[in-house]
N, C-alpha and C positions, 0 to 999 in steps of 0.2 A: 836509933832505929829500934822499933818494936816489932817483934815477931808474934803474930797471932796464932794461937794453937786452937784448933777446933777439935772438940772432944767428940768422938764417934760413939753414938749410942745405937746399939742394934735395935732394929725395928722388926717386929714379927711380920713375916710374909706368909699369908695363908696359902699361896701357891707352893712356896718352898716347903712348908710343913706338910701339905698334902702329898707332894712329890716324894718327900722323905719317907712318909708312911707307906706309900705304894712300893717304893724301892725295898723297904724292910720286909713287906709282905712277899715280894717276889723272891727275895733271898730265902725267906722262910720256906716257901713252896719248893725252891730248888733243893734245900737241905732235906726236905721230906722225900723228894724224888730220888735222892742219892742212895736210898736204901732199896731201890728197885732191883730186881734180879739181873737185868741186863741194861747196860748203859744205853741211854736213848740219844746220846750225842751223835751228830752226823760225822762220819769218818771219811777223810780224804787222805790218800797216801801222799807222803812227801816226795817231791820230784825235783831233781837237779837237771839242768840242761846246760851243756858246755859245747864249745866249738873249737875246732882246730882248722888247719888249712884244707883238710880233705873232707871233713864231715861234721855233722852235729851229733851229739850223743845225749840221749835222754836216759836217766836212771831213776827208777821209781822204787821206793821201799815198800815192800809188801810182806811184812813179817807174818809168819804163821800160815802163809798161803802157798799153794802150789801153782804151777803153770796152767793147770786145768781150771783154776778158779778165776783166771784172768782172760779177758778178750781184748784184742788190739785190732782196730780197723782204721783204714785210711781212705777218705773220700773227699774229693774236691780240695786237696791240700790241707785237710783237717785230720789230724791224728787223734783218735779217741781211745782212751784206756778206760776199761770198765771191768767190773767184777763184783764179787761179794765175799766178805769175810764173815764166816759163820761162827756162832757161839757154840762150842762143843760142850754141852752139858751132859756129864755122865750120870747114869742112874745109880748113884751110890749114896752114901750118907755124908757126903761133903757139904758143908754149909759155907756159902760165900758170905764174907763180912763186908766186902767192898769190891766193886767191879768198876774199874776206871778205863779199861781198854774199850774202845768203841768197835761196834760190829755193824754189819749191814751192807747194803749195796752202795757202790760208788761209781762215779763216771767223771772223767776229766778229759777235756778236749784242748788241743793245741793247734793253732793255725801255723802251718809251716811256711817258711819263706819260699819264694818261687825258684830259688837256686838249689832245691833238693831234688835228687833223682828218686822220685816216688816208687818207681819200679824196682829199685835196688835196696829198699829198706829191709833191714834184718833185725831180728830180736832174739834174745837169749834170756833164760831165767835160771838163777842159781842162788841158793841160800837166801831166798826171800828178796832178791834184788833183780828187777827186770831191767835189762839194758837194751835200748833200741838205738841202732846205728842208722843214721840218715845221711848217706853220701851226697856230696855236692855235685852239681853238674860241672863238666870240665871248664866251661867258660867262667865259672865263679871262683875257680881255684887261682890263687896268686901265681904269677909266673914272672920269670925274669925276662926283661926285654933287652936284647943286645943293642948296644949303641955302636953305629958304624961311622 
């Protein structure tokens, strides 16, 4: 039995070469923009949503912000979290060498399940953590059914 081996010879692909050059140019432009004064990346706060028998709990990380920087609205079973994180540039002789934290406005919306009592939603803000408690309607809570 003879096994044939085919030798692979790379062929130049004009499309691949052009794409590679465009990719390199994009990276080059990105490295030039990294020296800008303020990061131009879009910022979205990290959000965790968990559930227990009684409620849903949404927690959003908002470091460096106060409760006055954040708005929370509820309309048609959609909870919207919005605000703006400002870059606080002091007028002194500090020179920034790198700014990686993102700043600017943000908005996140979450469609709530129908089993949430929207009139009883409560929110608190402490140490850069926004906690929103969304109680469930009584019909949605698990209950024990007695067997007779």
